[in-house]
C-alpha positions in Angstrom: 9.1 38.3 -61.3 5.8 36.8 -61.3 3.2 38.5 -59.4 -0.2 37.1 -57.7 -3.1 38.6 -55.4 -3.1 35.9 -52.6 -6.1 36.6 -50.0 -5.9 34.4 -46.8 -9.8 33.7 -45.4 -10.7 31.7 -42.6 -13.4 30.8 -39.6 -12.3 33.5 -36.5 -9.5 31.8 -34.3 -8.2 29.4 -37.2 -5.0 31.5 -36.8 -5.1 33.2 -39.7 -3.6 36.7 -39.2 -0.7 34.1 -37.5 0.2 32.1 -40.3 -0.3 35.3 -42.9 2.8 36.7 -40.2 4.8 33.3 -40.8 4.8 33.8 -44.0 5.9 37.6 -44.3 8.8 36.4 -41.4 9.9 33.7 -43.7 10.0 35.9 -46.7 12.2 37.9 -45.0 9.4 40.8 -45.2 9.2 41.2 -41.5 11.8 41.3 -39.0 9.9 40.3 -35.8 7.1 37.7 -35.2 3.9 39.7 -33.4 1.2 37.3 -31.8 -2.7 38.0 -32.0 -3.1 37.1 -28.3 -0.1 39.4 -27.4 -1.5 42.3 -29.4 1.1 43.4 -31.3 0.8 41.5 -34.8 2.1 43.3 -37.7 -1.0 43.4 -39.7 -3.5 43.8 -36.8 -2.2 47.3 -36.0 -5.6 48.8 -36.0 -6.8 49.8 -32.2 -9.8 47.7 -32.3 -8.2 44.9 -33.5 -5.1 44.7 -30.5 -8.1 44.8 -28.1 -10.5 42.5 -29.4 -7.8 40.4 -31.0 -9.5 39.6 -34.3 -9.3 41.1 -38.0 -11.8 44.1 -38.9 -10.4 45.3 -41.4 -8.8 43.8 -44.7 -5.4 44.7 -44.7 -2.2 44.2 -47.4 1.2 42.9 -47.7 4.0 42.2 -49.4 6.0 39.2 -50.2 8.8 38.2 -52.5 9.9 34.6 -52.2 12.3 34.0 -55.2 11.0 34.7 -58.2 7.2 35.5 -57.0 6.2 38.9 -55.8 2.8 38.2 -53.5 0.8 40.7 -52.3 -1.2 38.8 -49.5 -4.2 40.3 -47.9 -5.5 39.3 -44.5 -9.2 39.2 -44.1 -11.7 39.6 -41.1 -12.4 35.8 -40.0 -15.9 37.2 -38.0 -18.7 36.3 -39.6 -19.7 39.6 -38.3 -16.9 41.3 -41.1 -17.9 38.9 -43.8 -19.0 41.7 -46.2 -15.6 43.1 -45.7 -13.8 39.5 -46.8 -16.3 39.4 -49.5 -15.3 42.7 -51.3 -11.6 41.4 -51.1 -12.7 38.1 -53.8 -13.2 39.9 -56.9 -9.2 41.5 -57.2 -7.8 37.8 -55.7 -5.9 35.3 -57.9 -5.8 32.8 -55.2 -7.0 31.9 -51.6 -5.4 30.4 -49.1 -8.3 28.7 -46.5 -7.1 28.2 -42.8 -9.0 25.7 -40.9 -8.3 24.9 -37.4 -6.9 21.3 -36.5 -8.9 21.8 -33.5 -12.4 22.1 -35.0 -12.3 20.8 -38.9 -14.7 22.3 -41.8 -16.9 24.8 -39.7 -20.2 26.5 -41.1 -18.5 29.9 -41.6 -15.7 27.5 -43.6 -18.4 26.1 -46.2 -19.8 29.8 -46.5 -16.6 30.8 -47.5 -15.5 27.8 -49.7 -19.1 28.4 -51.5 -17.9 32.3 -52.0 -14.8 30.9 -53.7 -16.3 28.4 -56.0 -18.8 31.1 -57.4 -15.9 33.5 -57.9 -13.8 30.4 -59.3 -11.1 31.2 -57.4 -8.3 28.4 -57.0 -7.6 27.4 -53.7 -4.9 26.5 -51.2 -6.2 24.9 -47.8 -3.3 25.3 -44.3 -5.0 23.0 -41.9 -3.7 24.4 -38.3 -2.6 24.0 -34.6 -1.6 20.6 -35.7 0.8 20.4 -32.6 -2.3 21.0 -30.1 -5.0 19.1 -32.1 -6.2 15.6 -31.2 -7.4 15.1 -34.4 -5.6 12.5 -36.6 -4.7 14.2 -40.1 -6.7 11.7 -42.3 -9.8 12.4 -39.8 -9.6 15.7 -40.9 -8.9 15.0 -44.8 -11.7 12.8 -44.4 -13.8 16.0 -43.2 -12.5 18.1 -46.1 -13.3 16.0 -48.6 -17.1 15.5 -47.6 -17.8 18.8 -46.4 -15.5 21.1 -48.9 -14.3 19.0 -52.0 -13.2 15.0 -52.6 -10.2 16.8 -54.7 -8.5 18.1 -51.6 -5.1 16.6 -51.4 -2.8 16.5 -49.1 0.9 17.5 -50.2 2.6 16.9 -46.6 4.5 14.2 -45.5 3.9 12.1 -48.5 6.8 10.8 -50.6 4.5 10.2 -53.6 1.4 12.4 -53.7 1.6 12.9 -57.8 -0.8 10.0 -57.4 -3.4 11.3 -55.7 -3.3 14.8 -57.7 -3.6 12.7 -61.0 -6.8 10.9 -59.3 -8.7 14.3 -59.4 -8.6 14.6 -62.9 -8.4 12.1 -66.3 -5.7 13.8 -68.3 -3.6 13.8 -65.4 -3.9 10.4 -64.4 -3.2 9.7 -68.3 -0.5 11.2 -68.4 0.6 9.6 -64.9 0.3 6.4 -65.5 2.6 6.7 -68.4 5.1 8.7 -66.7 5.0 7.9 -63.0 4.8 11.4 -62.5 3.8 15.2 -63.3 5.0 18.2 -64.4 4.9 21.6 -62.1 3.3 23.3 -64.9 0.6 20.2 -65.3 -0.3 21.1 -61.3 -0.5 24.9 -62.0 -2.9 24.4 -64.2 -4.8 21.8 -62.2 -5.1 24.1 -59.1 -5.6 27.3 -61.4 -8.8 25.5 -62.8 -9.9 24.2 -59.4 -9.4 20.4 -60.1 -6.9 19.9 -57.2 -7.2 21.9 -54.0 -3.3 21.6 -51.8 -3.8 20.9 -48.8 -0.5 21.5 -45.9 -0.7 20.5 -41.9 1.0 22.4 -39.7 1.2 25.0 -37.2 2.1 28.4 -38.0 2.4 29.6 -34.4 5.2 26.9 -34.4 6.3 27.8 -38.0 5.7 24.0 -38.6 5.5 22.9 -42.5 4.7 26.9 -43.0 8.5 26.9 -45.5 6.8 23.6 -47.3 3.4 26.1 -47.5 5.2 28.9 -49.0 7.0 26.4 -51.5 4.3 25.5 -53.1 3.0 29.0 -52.9 5.6 29.9 -55.3 5.7 26.0 -57.0 2.1 26.0 -58.2 1.1 29.5 -58.5 1.1 31.4 -61.7 1.1 34.9 -62.7 -2.7 35.6 -64.2 -3.1 38.1 -68.0 
């Protein structure tokens, strides 16, 4: 089994804890989905967190899916507890940034992004709440590319996303032009070296695209040595 440590990070109210619990539920790590707004989320078990409906303390949970053992660390999203979030960065192999499709990239999201860049942590993005967002996916992708990195690539609802990934790196582009595809190993290396940032659009609460996202975490991460 491959092992990796993945942290979920977000601006408050983006749905970070909901996504983490949805991933755990899909993998069979928990039997029941709780809700932050109902005060019964599996990961927000502290009494203060249940009352306030926010994550205050970083917590870890184990997820086993196919050939990967993931340690998921749910970190606080509220700026008042950002020091607690930053303490986890030094132990992460990968990060997931959750962005609300209602708000797009916010100031604290950019702060998190800069920290991940400073720590050289490979990053996946899940743009959440798309079931109630008034923004088009293209608008949000433009926001991601302008405020975070132009190498953010949408991996949802595309017949062929290899070309978009290949455009992020000259070596990948050369291979793609010759073979019209890329190998999983190539994408793993590109993600690990922060040459590409896979993006998924969905709804953690409605479990939309969470399965595709979990599959991508399995395919495009590798064990750090």
